[in-house]
Backbone bond lengths (Angstrom), bond angles and torsions (degrees), N, CA, C in turn:
res aa  C-N    CA-C-N  psi(-1)  N-CA   C-N-CA  omega(-1)  CA-C   N-CA-C  phi
1 M - - - 1.469 - - 1.511 111.44 -
2 S 1.331 116.67 -38.10 1.458 120.14 -179.98 1.509 111.23 -65.39
3 D 1.376 117.36 -35.38 1.460 119.61 177.96 1.520 110.80 -65.49
4 N 1.352 115.54 -40.96 1.460 118.24 178.46 1.508 111.23 -63.15
5 R 1.315 116.04 -36.67 1.456 120.42 179.83 1.517 111.13 -64.40
6 Q 1.323 116.83 -39.37 1.462 119.67 -179.43 1.513 111.51 -68.69
7 N 1.351 116.71 -29.35 1.457 119.63 -177.35 1.519 113.13 -82.82
8 R 1.325 115.86 -12.03 1.449 118.43 179.35 1.525 111.12 -71.60
9 R 1.319 115.09 144.94 1.463 120.49 176.83 1.514 108.57 -104.91
10 Y 1.311 116.13 127.95 1.454 119.78 176.16 1.526 109.46 -70.89
11 P 1.334 116.85 140.90 1.475 117.87 173.27 1.513 110.30 -62.63
12 Q 1.350 115.77 148.27 1.459 121.32 -172.27 1.515 113.81 -94.49
13 N 1.339 118.25 -11.80 1.449 119.84 -179.51 1.525 109.30 -153.78
14 L 1.333 115.98 -178.46 1.457 120.00 -176.35 1.522 111.92 -66.55
15 Q 1.347 116.02 -31.88 1.458 118.03 175.71 1.519 110.86 -61.77
16 G 1.353 115.83 -36.92 1.454 119.79 177.55 1.512 112.55 -65.07
17 V 1.330 116.32 -36.66 1.465 119.91 177.73 1.527 110.37 -64.25
18 L 1.341 116.20 -42.92 1.459 119.84 178.60 1.519 111.05 -61.63
19 Q 1.343 116.14 -41.40 1.461 119.89 178.25 1.517 110.48 -62.56
20 L 1.329 115.94 -41.27 1.462 120.66 178.81 1.522 110.63 -61.91
21 A 1.335 116.23 -40.19 1.459 120.14 179.70 1.524 111.44 -66.64
22 V 1.351 115.69 -39.81 1.463 119.67 178.46 1.519 110.57 -63.35
23 E 1.343 116.02 -44.91 1.461 119.89 179.83 1.522 111.01 -63.13
24 A 1.329 116.06 -40.11 1.458 119.41 179.77 1.523 110.56 -65.79
25 G 1.352 115.66 -39.09 1.457 119.14 178.76 1.510 111.83 -67.98
26 S 1.351 117.01 -38.50 1.456 120.94 179.41 1.517 111.10 -64.93
27 A 1.323 115.93 -34.16 1.458 120.07 -175.98 1.518 112.06 -67.48
28 V 1.336 116.80 -25.19 1.464 119.01 -176.29 1.524 112.01 -104.71
29 E 1.349 118.42 3.23 1.448 120.31 178.11 1.525 109.84 -69.79
30 G 1.310 117.21 143.70 1.448 120.49 179.12 1.505 110.19 141.65
31 P 1.326 115.38 -177.04 1.459 118.67 -175.97 1.521 113.94 -71.24
32 D 1.318 116.99 -25.37 1.449 119.57 -176.81 1.520 110.43 -85.00
33 P 1.324 118.85 139.02 1.469 120.59 177.14 1.509 111.22 -66.82
34 P 1.338 118.56 147.72 1.458 120.66 -178.77 1.514 111.42 -66.56
35 E 1.321 114.42 146.13 1.456 119.42 176.37 1.526 109.58 -77.93
36 P 1.325 117.12 150.33 1.476 119.29 177.04 1.531 110.45 -59.17
37 M 1.347 115.76 141.95 1.459 120.06 179.91 1.530 109.72 -69.10
38 S 1.312 115.43 134.90 1.455 119.73 179.89 1.526 110.23 -70.34
39 E 1.327 115.09 158.26 1.456 120.01 178.90 1.519 111.19 -62.48
40 E 1.326 115.92 -35.52 1.468 118.98 -178.67 1.528 110.80 -67.31
41 R 1.346 115.31 -39.98 1.468 117.68 178.73 1.522 110.92 -68.68
42 K 1.336 117.23 -38.21 1.458 120.35 175.73 1.529 110.40 -58.76
43 T 1.327 115.72 -42.75 1.467 119.93 179.66 1.526 110.79 -63.25
44 W 1.342 115.10 -43.92 1.469 119.40 -178.73 1.528 111.19 -62.65
45 L 1.349 116.73 -44.62 1.461 119.78 178.86 1.520 111.24 -64.92
46 G 1.318 116.89 -37.80 1.464 120.12 177.73 1.514 111.82 -63.15
47 E 1.336 116.47 -41.98 1.466 120.13 177.93 1.524 110.87 -65.74
48 A 1.328 116.61 -39.46 1.466 120.25 179.60 1.521 110.68 -62.02
49 L 1.329 116.34 -46.81 1.471 119.91 179.39 1.520 111.48 -64.34
50 S 1.327 116.22 -38.01 1.462 120.21 179.09 1.522 110.98 -63.73
51 D 1.344 116.83 -43.48 1.463 120.89 179.64 1.524 111.27 -64.51
52 I 1.339 115.83 -39.28 1.467 119.51 -179.81 1.519 110.65 -65.14
53 C 1.336 116.36 -46.49 1.466 120.03 179.79 1.518 111.04 -62.26
54 K 1.331 116.63 -39.67 1.458 120.60 178.48 1.529 110.65 -65.05
55 G 1.355 115.07 -42.91 1.458 118.41 178.68 1.513 112.09 -63.59
56 Q 1.342 116.05 -38.88 1.457 119.83 178.59 1.523 110.67 -64.68
57 M 1.329 117.33 -40.28 1.455 120.65 178.61 1.526 110.71 -65.67
58 D 1.348 116.49 -39.42 1.465 119.78 178.02 1.531 110.48 -60.97
59 E 1.329 116.88 -39.65 1.459 119.92 -179.61 1.528 111.24 -69.42
60 V 1.313 117.09 -35.76 1.460 119.66 175.61 1.522 110.28 -63.05
61 E 1.325 116.87 -40.26 1.465 120.00 177.83 1.522 110.86 -64.53
62 Q 1.329 117.32 -38.16 1.465 120.52 176.92 1.526 110.26 -63.05
63 M 1.320 116.77 -40.11 1.467 119.44 178.14 1.527 111.16 -65.60
64 K 1.321 116.75 -40.34 1.464 119.92 178.38 1.526 110.81 -62.58
65 Q 1.335 116.86 -40.72 1.464 120.25 178.94 1.525 110.93 -65.44
66 S 1.325 116.74 -40.91 1.465 120.11 178.22 1.523 111.12 -64.67
67 L 1.325 116.52 -40.74 1.465 119.87 178.41 1.525 111.31 -65.50
68 A 1.332 116.60 -34.52 1.462 119.78 177.79 1.527 110.55 -61.60
69 V 1.329 116.46 -37.40 1.471 120.75 177.29 1.525 109.71 -65.54
70 L 1.326 116.87 -43.14 1.459 120.99 -177.52 1.520 112.62 -72.28
71 Q 1.318 117.26 -21.95 1.460 120.88 -178.34 1.524 113.23 -88.05
72 K 1.329 118.58 -5.63 1.457 121.19 179.68 1.523 111.03 -60.21
73 D 1.320 116.42 142.98 1.454 120.26 174.60 1.521 109.37 -70.32
74 E 1.314 115.28 139.55 1.454 120.09 -179.72 1.522 110.17 -92.37
75 T 1.343 116.23 145.89 1.463 122.02 178.90 1.516 109.48 -75.77
76 N 1.310 116.08 128.70 1.467 121.15 -178.12 1.525 113.07 -94.75
77 E 1.324 117.63 -23.85 1.455 120.78 -177.26 1.516 109.79 -130.92
78 K 1.314 116.35 148.61 1.458 122.15 177.21 1.520 108.07 -88.63
79 E 1.311 116.14 102.21 1.457 120.02 -173.64 1.523 112.99 -95.02
80 Q 1.318 117.49 -10.82 1.461 119.12 -177.00 1.516 109.76 -155.21
81 D 1.359 114.48 166.73 1.463 119.15 178.96 1.524 109.49 -62.33
82 G 1.304 115.18 143.08 1.455 119.67 179.06 1.509 114.17 84.26
83 E 1.336 117.63 2.95 1.462 120.59 -178.01 1.523 110.70 -65.48
84 E 1.334 116.74 -36.35 1.457 119.69 -179.45 1.524 110.76 -64.72
85 D 1.330 116.73 -40.78 1.467 119.87 177.57 1.525 110.63 -63.55
86 R 1.330 116.32 -39.29 1.456 119.82 -179.64 1.531 110.70 -64.48
87 E 1.331 116.93 -39.12 1.462 120.15 178.44 1.522 110.73 -65.22
88 E 1.339 117.31 -37.51 1.456 120.45 177.52 1.524 110.70 -64.46
89 N 1.328 116.07 -40.12 1.463 119.84 178.10 1.525 111.20 -64.42
90 E 1.340 115.95 -39.66 1.458 119.93 178.79 1.530 111.04 -65.36
91 E 1.332 116.03 -37.54 1.461 119.46 177.42 1.526 110.43 -64.11
92 D 1.345 115.77 -42.10 1.459 119.60 177.41 1.528 110.94 -60.93
93 E 1.325 117.13 -39.96 1.467 120.82 179.08 1.532 110.44 -63.45
94 R 1.314 116.50 -40.70 1.461 119.08 -179.39 1.530 111.24 -68.97
95 E 1.315 116.15 -38.09 1.462 118.56 177.33 1.526 111.05 -63.48
96 L 1.324 116.69 -41.67 1.467 120.44 177.16 1.523 110.82 -64.22
97 A 1.331 117.08 -37.72 1.463 120.68 178.21 1.526 110.44 -62.87
98 F 1.329 116.82 -42.57 1.463 120.10 177.85 1.531 111.22 -63.27
99 E 1.325 116.34 -41.64 1.454 119.55 -179.59 1.521 111.22 -65.04
100 M 1.324 116.86 -38.26 1.462 120.73 176.70 1.527 110.49 -63.32
101 L 1.333 116.93 -44.87 1.459 120.47 -179.33 1.528 111.55 -65.44
102 S 1.321 116.73 -39.89 1.469 119.50 179.32 1.519 111.04 -62.62
103 E 1.332 115.99 -40.27 1.464 119.79 178.66 1.524 110.99 -66.92
104 L 1.333 117.19 -44.78 1.455 120.63 -178.82 1.529 111.58 -65.38
105 C 1.331 116.75 -34.70 1.456 120.16 -173.93 1.526 113.19 -83.48
106 E 1.328 116.78 6.16 1.454 118.80 166.90 1.524 109.51 -66.82
107 N 1.333 116.17 -23.08 1.460 122.70 171.55 1.527 108.05 -81.80
108 L 1.328 117.32 123.83 1.463 120.94 -174.84 1.523 112.64 -61.67
109 D 1.330 116.84 -34.13 1.465 119.34 178.29 1.522 110.67 -63.77
110 N 1.328 116.61 -39.74 1.463 120.10 178.94 1.519 111.58 -67.60
111 A 1.328 116.91 -37.06 1.464 120.14 177.91 1.526 110.26 -61.19
112 R 1.317 115.85 -41.15 1.461 119.75 177.95 1.530 111.06 -66.94
113 D 1.335 116.17 -39.56 1.464 120.00 179.20 1.528 111.07 -65.24
114 L 1.335 116.60 -38.70 1.466 119.70 178.93 1.521 110.35 -62.41
115 M 1.313 116.66 -38.18 1.462 120.51 176.20 1.525 110.34 -61.05
116 T 1.342 116.20 -44.51 1.461 120.91 -179.74 1.519 111.49 -64.37
117 L 1.339 116.70 -34.13 1.465 121.33 -178.61 1.527 112.94 -77.91
118 G 1.317 117.68 -4.97 1.465 120.83 179.54 1.521 113.81 86.64
119 G 1.325 117.55 11.46 1.461 120.23 -177.75 1.511 113.64 -68.13
120 L 1.323 117.42 -32.27 1.464 120.03 -178.63 1.526 110.86 -69.79
121 E 1.327 116.45 -41.77 1.470 119.57 177.16 1.524 111.33 -62.85
122 L 1.317 116.55 -35.62 1.465 120.49 177.79 1.519 110.48 -62.60
123 C 1.322 117.14 -42.96 1.458 120.45 177.17 1.521 111.40 -59.86
124 V 1.325 114.92 -45.31 1.463 120.05 -175.61 1.522 111.44 -68.61
125 S 1.327 117.16 -45.58 1.464 120.88 -172.00 1.521 113.56 -79.29
126 R 1.330 117.90 -32.30 1.455 119.68 -172.93 1.522 114.46 -112.47
127 Y 1.321 117.99 -34.97 1.460 118.36 -166.23 1.524 115.44 -107.05
128 L 1.320 119.66 -20.36 1.459 118.56 176.75 1.523 111.84 -67.05
129 N 1.329 116.77 -25.47 1.469 120.04 178.63 1.529 111.70 -112.68
130 H 1.326 116.92 22.70 1.472 120.55 -178.71 1.524 110.94 -67.58
131 V 1.317 115.74 149.99 1.457 120.49 -178.39 1.525 112.08 -66.05
132 Q 1.331 117.43 -28.11 1.463 121.34 -179.65 1.529 109.63 -87.69
133 S 1.334 115.97 120.64 1.461 119.57 -177.28 1.531 111.70 -64.81
134 G 1.339 117.34 -30.99 1.454 119.90 178.87 1.510 113.06 -63.05
135 L 1.322 116.54 -30.17 1.462 120.87 176.85 1.525 111.07 -82.88
136 R 1.327 117.46 -32.32 1.465 120.02 177.89 1.530 110.99 -63.64
137 W 1.331 115.85 -48.85 1.466 116.32 -175.91 1.525 111.78 -72.17
138 R 1.321 117.49 -29.92 1.469 119.00 176.37 1.529 111.45 -69.07
139 A 1.316 116.79 -35.30 1.465 120.21 176.32 1.529 110.18 -65.29
140 A 1.319 116.89 -43.88 1.467 120.40 178.74 1.525 110.87 -64.11
141 Q 1.314 116.03 -39.55 1.463 120.22 179.21 1.524 111.40 -63.95
142 L 1.334 116.99 -40.81 1.457 120.85 178.80 1.524 110.89 -64.60
143 L 1.331 117.41 -41.82 1.464 120.23 177.67 1.522 110.56 -61.54
144 A 1.333 116.25 -40.40 1.469 119.61 179.02 1.520 111.09 -65.40
145 S 1.326 117.16 -43.45 1.464 121.01 -179.56 1.520 111.24 -60.48
146 C 1.328 116.68 -39.97 1.460 120.53 -178.68 1.524 112.12 -74.48
147 A 1.321 116.81 -34.46 1.469 120.28 -175.02 1.517 112.93 -80.83
148 Q 1.316 117.07 -25.51 1.459 120.04 -174.84 1.536 110.85 -61.48
149 N 1.330 115.19 122.27 1.480 122.10 177.63 1.530 112.89 61.33
150 M 1.332 116.95 24.03 1.467 120.74 -179.65 1.523 109.45 -129.04
151 P 1.341 118.50 86.30 1.475 121.03 -178.23 1.524 113.21 -54.27
152 Q 1.335 117.50 -37.11 1.468 120.14 -178.89 1.526 110.81 -62.88
153 V 1.317 117.15 -42.83 1.460 121.26 178.75 1.528 110.28 -70.82
154 Q 1.323 117.02 -39.14 1.463 120.51 177.88 1.525 110.97 -58.56
155 E 1.328 116.28 -47.69 1.459 120.20 179.80 1.526 111.30 -62.18
156 H 1.328 116.01 -39.78 1.465 120.13 179.64 1.530 110.82 -62.77
157 L 1.325 116.65 -45.37 1.470 120.61 -178.51 1.528 111.03 -67.19
158 L 1.303 117.41 -36.13 1.463 119.60 177.40 1.525 110.91 -66.15
159 K 1.329 117.04 -34.65 1.464 120.78 179.11 1.532 111.71 -67.29
160 V 1.347 117.20 -33.31 1.464 119.57 178.83 1.527 111.35 -87.09
161 D 1.343 115.60 8.88 1.475 122.39 171.12 1.531 112.53 61.06
162 V 1.324 115.94 47.66 1.464 119.45 -179.36 1.531 111.81 -82.00
163 L 1.327 117.83 -23.57 1.465 119.89 -172.99 1.534 113.74 -59.46
164 P 1.353 119.50 -43.85 1.468 118.10 178.12 1.532 112.91 -59.37
165 K 1.325 117.75 -36.84 1.460 120.73 178.87 1.524 110.82 -66.41
166 L 1.329 116.00 -41.71 1.468 119.68 179.71 1.523 111.22 -66.65
167 L 1.326 116.87 -39.14 1.464 120.01 177.64 1.526 111.25 -65.45
168 Q 1.336 116.88 -37.82 1.462 120.34 177.87 1.525 110.88 -64.47
169 L 1.337 116.47 -42.44 1.462 119.71 177.42 1.519 110.56 -63.36
170 T 1.328 116.92 -42.13 1.464 120.80 178.42 1.519 111.17 -61.28
171 D 1.306 115.44 -36.77 1.460 121.12 -173.06 1.520 113.30 -80.21
172 S 1.350 117.03 -36.99 1.467 116.59 -166.39 1.525 116.01 -139.80
173 D 1.329 119.67 3.75 1.457 118.16 -179.53 1.525 110.02 -65.66
174 T 1.321 115.70 145.35 1.465 120.68 -177.93 1.524 113.08 -75.73
175 S 1.327 117.41 -16.70 1.468 121.33 -178.22 1.523 110.25 -98.65
176 P 1.342 118.47 122.41 1.470 120.41 176.22 1.524 112.99 -58.84
177 S 1.335 116.91 -35.13 1.467 120.09 179.77 1.519 111.00 -63.70
178 V 1.331 116.55 -40.51 1.463 120.57 178.37 1.522 109.91 -64.98
179 R 1.324 117.16 -42.82 1.465 120.62 -179.08 1.529 110.95 -62.64
180 V 1.323 116.40 -41.09 1.468 120.46 -179.85 1.527 111.05 -64.84
181 K 1.331 116.69 -46.35 1.463 120.08 -178.09 1.532 111.40 -70.12
182 A 1.317 117.37 -36.82 1.467 119.86 176.91 1.523 110.31 -64.40
183 L 1.331 116.79 -39.61 1.454 121.17 177.33 1.527 110.84 -63.98
184 Y 1.324 116.47 -38.31 1.460 121.84 175.97 1.525 110.36 -60.89
185 A 1.323 117.18 -44.04 1.458 120.93 179.03 1.530 110.90 -65.67
186 V 1.333 117.20 -40.52 1.466 120.36 176.33 1.527 109.89 -57.99
187 S 1.326 116.19 -45.62 1.460 120.88 -179.64 1.525 111.59 -58.11
188 C 1.336 116.68 -41.81 1.462 121.10 -178.72 1.527 112.27 -68.51
189 L 1.320 117.28 -18.73 1.465 121.18 -178.63 1.524 113.57 -96.52
190 V 1.328 117.92 -17.52 1.468 118.93 -172.08 1.530 113.80 -117.78
191 R 1.318 118.35 -22.31 1.459 119.24 -179.54 1.529 109.51 -76.39
192 E 1.329 115.06 127.79 1.475 121.26 -179.38 1.530 111.24 57.12
193 Q 1.327 117.09 31.37 1.466 121.95 -179.50 1.535 107.44 -137.00
194 E 1.325 116.59 100.95 1.457 120.94 -172.13 1.523 112.03 -61.03
195 A 1.349 117.08 -45.70 1.466 119.52 180.00 1.523 110.59 -63.83
196 G 1.328 116.24 -39.06 1.461 120.19 178.54 1.519 111.67 -65.26
197 L 1.332 117.02 -40.38 1.465 120.66 178.97 1.520 110.94 -65.00
198 Q 1.330 116.91 -40.43 1.468 119.70 178.45 1.528 111.06 -62.71
199 A 1.335 116.54 -42.26 1.463 119.99 177.39 1.522 110.45 -64.98
200 F 1.319 116.20 -39.08 1.469 122.02 178.30 1.524 110.31 -60.13
201 V 1.311 116.90 -46.50 1.467 120.99 -179.61 1.524 110.59 -65.81
202 S 1.336 116.74 -42.10 1.468 120.25 -177.47 1.524 112.18 -65.45
203 H 1.332 117.21 -24.81 1.468 121.01 177.87 1.534 111.79 -100.40
204 D 1.336 115.62 20.81 1.473 121.56 175.58 1.528 111.53 57.44
205 G 1.330 115.59 42.59 1.462 120.34 -178.12 1.512 113.71 -64.07
206 F 1.349 117.95 -30.75 1.461 119.74 179.64 1.529 111.00 -63.13
207 S 1.324 116.48 -38.48 1.470 119.56 177.97 1.522 110.87 -65.49
208 V 1.330 116.50 -36.98 1.468 120.01 176.69 1.519 110.10 -60.91
209 L 1.339 117.52 -43.22 1.465 120.48 179.55 1.526 111.45 -65.50
210 M 1.305 116.57 -39.59 1.472 118.77 -179.23 1.518 111.09 -67.57
211 R 1.323 117.52 -35.00 1.468 119.26 175.54 1.530 109.87 -70.27
212 A 1.322 116.19 -37.16 1.469 119.56 179.16 1.521 110.80 -64.33
213 M 1.312 117.38 -30.79 1.465 120.99 178.65 1.524 112.17 -67.43
214 Q 1.324 116.77 -12.00 1.460 120.88 177.42 1.532 111.77 -104.01
215 S 1.328 116.14 10.81 1.465 120.40 -179.67 1.524 111.11 -66.52
216 E 1.324 115.15 154.56 1.457 119.98 175.49 1.531 111.36 -76.56
217 N 1.336 116.96 -15.72 1.459 121.08 -178.93 1.530 109.93 -88.57
218 E 1.319 116.02 126.38 1.469 120.33 -174.84 1.526 112.18 -64.53
219 K 1.337 117.48 -39.69 1.464 119.70 -179.14 1.519 111.08 -64.13
220 V 1.327 116.34 -40.97 1.466 120.01 178.84 1.524 109.63 -63.76
221 R 1.332 117.28 -44.28 1.467 120.93 179.29 1.526 111.10 -60.11
222 T 1.319 115.34 -50.69 1.461 119.89 -174.29 1.520 112.35 -65.29
223 K 1.330 116.58 -45.68 1.466 119.94 -176.89 1.520 111.68 -69.86
224 S 1.317 117.50 -34.87 1.463 119.40 177.61 1.530 110.29 -69.55
225 A 1.335 117.23 -38.41 1.464 120.30 177.15 1.522 110.80 -64.28
226 F 1.322 116.70 -41.07 1.459 120.68 179.04 1.527 110.91 -62.33
227 L 1.338 116.75 -46.41 1.465 120.06 -178.90 1.523 110.67 -65.38
228 L 1.333 117.51 -41.73 1.464 120.76 179.66 1.526 110.17 -61.73
229 L 1.327 116.80 -45.11 1.460 120.48 179.26 1.518 110.44 -61.48
230 N 1.318 117.09 -43.26 1.468 120.81 -179.56 1.521 111.44 -62.55
231 L 1.326 117.32 -45.20 1.464 120.89 -177.21 1.527 111.54 -66.84
232 L 1.329 116.74 -41.03 1.461 119.01 -178.84 1.520 111.53 -72.72
233 T 1.324 117.01 -32.67 1.460 120.46 177.61 1.527 110.99 -70.29
234 S 1.326 116.16 -40.93 1.468 120.89 -178.00 1.522 112.54 -79.18
235 N 1.337 116.46 -19.17 1.465 120.19 -176.28 1.530 109.57 -131.93
236 P 1.328 116.93 72.66 1.477 120.47 -175.18 1.523 113.25 -64.92
237 E 1.334 117.28 -10.20 1.469 118.68 180.00 1.529 112.26 -67.53
238 H 1.329 117.27 -16.33 1.467 120.26 179.48 1.532 109.57 -85.87
239 K 1.323 115.29 62.55 1.469 120.08 -176.75 1.519 111.96 -67.13
240 G 1.329 115.99 -31.66 1.462 118.97 -179.16 1.511 112.12 -60.47
241 M 1.331 116.59 -36.31 1.460 119.92 179.19 1.516 110.74 -68.17
242 K 1.320 116.81 -35.18 1.463 119.84 178.03 1.530 110.56 -62.66
243 E 1.344 116.16 -39.63 1.464 119.78 178.20 1.518 110.59 -67.38
244 R 1.327 117.18 -42.55 1.469 120.20 177.52 1.520 110.64 -60.73
245 L 1.320 116.15 -41.31 1.458 120.37 -179.45 1.518 111.45 -63.90
246 S 1.325 117.04 -40.28 1.459 120.11 -179.72 1.523 111.26 -65.86
247 R 1.352 116.63 -34.26 1.466 119.12 177.98 1.526 111.88 -73.67
248 T 1.349 116.31 -33.39 1.460 121.20 -174.91 1.520 112.41 -86.16
249 M 1.318 117.16 -21.33 1.453 121.06 -172.34 1.533 114.79 -50.94
250 P 1.338 119.95 -42.85 1.469 118.85 -178.77 1.519 114.05 -60.94
251 T 1.328 117.89 -23.57 1.462 119.91 -176.85 1.523 112.64 -95.93
252 L 1.338 117.73 -7.72 1.459 119.86 -177.87 1.513 110.74 -73.16
253 M 1.318 115.85 138.16 1.469 121.11 -179.08 1.526 108.89 -102.01
254 L 1.328 116.15 63.92 1.450 120.74 -179.46 1.521 111.16 -87.94
255 P 1.336 117.60 149.57 1.454 119.89 172.48 1.528 109.44 -70.96
256 F 1.296 117.52 156.87 1.457 120.60 -179.73 1.521 109.19 -84.19
257 N 1.319 115.34 82.15 1.455 120.68 177.29 1.521 109.11 -125.98
258 H 1.336 116.61 -175.99 1.455 119.85 -173.39 1.525 112.17 -67.81
259 F 1.341 118.51 -25.81 1.454 119.31 177.20 1.532 110.14 -68.59
260 W 1.327 115.31 -39.15 1.474 119.65 177.20 1.519 110.40 -58.62
261 Y 1.342 117.29 -49.79 1.449 120.16 -179.17 1.526 111.76 -64.29
262 S 1.325 117.09 -35.25 1.466 120.36 177.85 1.514 110.81 -64.40
263 L 1.330 116.65 -42.08 1.454 120.46 179.22 1.526 110.88 -66.63
264 V 1.332 117.09 -40.28 1.461 120.39 178.01 1.528 109.77 -60.67
265 D 1.347 116.94 -45.66 1.451 120.58 179.25 1.521 111.31 -64.32
266 F 1.354 115.15 -34.50 1.462 119.35 -176.31 1.512 111.82 -66.56
267 V 1.336 115.86 -44.14 1.453 118.74 -177.97 1.518 112.00 -82.79
């Protein structure tokens, strides 16, 4: 029994605990009543839950440390020699902090915790309009990672009115990387999200996508065409946009890929 215990892998997150509970429940289903849990199994489950809670707390601390880096005041003037190098180092630290948060927030529990810690508002208020494009696109990417498949986070971001900022970045940012990541965040807020779609329509989001389809950047063209096709297919009530698309199609400079053919067939 001890050898089997050593070979067992503890679940790494709360989803793993739920899966473990489902498997345990399935194992005892049937006409016979379940046997009492042994003391050794109780101990093993207790250790597993303890490790998971500890790991979750460690990740929250990592998020707090990353947010502390992002919350630092930035130097506005070069007061001494080497100030430019120091600013570059600080930018590198912030980029690493964003990358750490994006990785951690692939876990849905962490995405929710980041929202509670105020990290999403920090992205919106300070970094979506930051002078450094590397920080702008990382902020947009983090918002997308947190919002994807998370209605609670989506609703929160819509309440802080992030969609107009993301649409503006998609429409006119000078960096293609920023436009791509902002478009990704827009997609995570409006697909299969009725409130997000209504906000998208009210801010003329369809026109933003149609202009993006004429971008010189292939990724921007392709991703905007994909999102437009998805929204019009899922929401056929927007017939007016279909008519606009059919009139505009001859002037669009799309690459000849499967999204192009799908749009042609659609209209």
